[in-house]
N, C-alpha and C positions, 0 to 999 in steps of 0.2 A: 388513508394517511398513516395510521398506526401500522398496518400491514407492510407498507412500503418501508417504513423506518426499520421494522424488524428484519426484513429481507436485506436491507442495506447493511445493517449491523452483522447479520449472518455472513454475508459476502465478505465484509471486512474481516471477520474472524477467520474465515477460510483462507483468504488471501494473505493475512498476516501469518497464519500458521505455516502455510506453504513457503512464504518468504523466509521465515525463521529456519525452516528445514533445509532450504536450498543454500542459504548463505552459511559458509563454514564458521565453526566456532560456537561457543555457548552464548546464547542470547536469553538470559534469564529475565523474563518479564511475565507478568500474570496475564489473565484473560483480558482484562481491560486494556493493558498495554498492547496486546496482540490485536485487539479490535481497533484501537487507535492507529496502529501501524497500517492495518489493512484499509481503513477509511482514508487516511492521508494518501496511501498508495493509490487508491481509487481516483482521487483528485489529480494526483501526479500523472497516472496512466491516462486519464481522460484528457488532460491538458496536452500531453504528448501526442495522443491520438488526434486531437483537434488540429494541432500544428501540422502533423503529417498529412492529414486528409485535406488540408487547405481551408478548414472552417475558421481559422484564426485561433488565437490563444484566448481561452476563457477559463477563469478560475472556478466557474460553476459547473464545469463538465465533469461527469463521473464516467467510469469505464465499467465494462463487464468484468467477469471473473478473471479472464486472461490479462486484460489491461490492468486490473487491480493488483494481480500478482506481480506483474512486471514493475508497476509503480512502487509496490511495497518493497521489492528487492532493491530498487534504486534508492528508496528512502532509507532502508536499513544499512546499505553500504555507505551512503553519504553520512548518515548519523554516526556510524562506527568510525569513519575516517575523521570526522570533525571532532568528535569527543575523545578519540583515541582509546575507547573502551577496551578494545581487544585487537590483537594482531592475528591475522589469519594465517 
């Protein structure tokens, strides 16, 4: 259980870091913010993957690293658009 949580947080950190690197502009957030971005991205990517694969929409779905990165990019773009934090 503890090992799974650590791996999940590490994947979240990696996905959040890659998303911040891909999306243009300055996204100043700390390590915790980056992990949260990646974890939320994992749920978004998993939900999108479930819809595409025909498994239905489920909020409990998580994605692998690629789906997490794609989800984190989507979350970051939507967050920046909604809050108007930066203009790309």
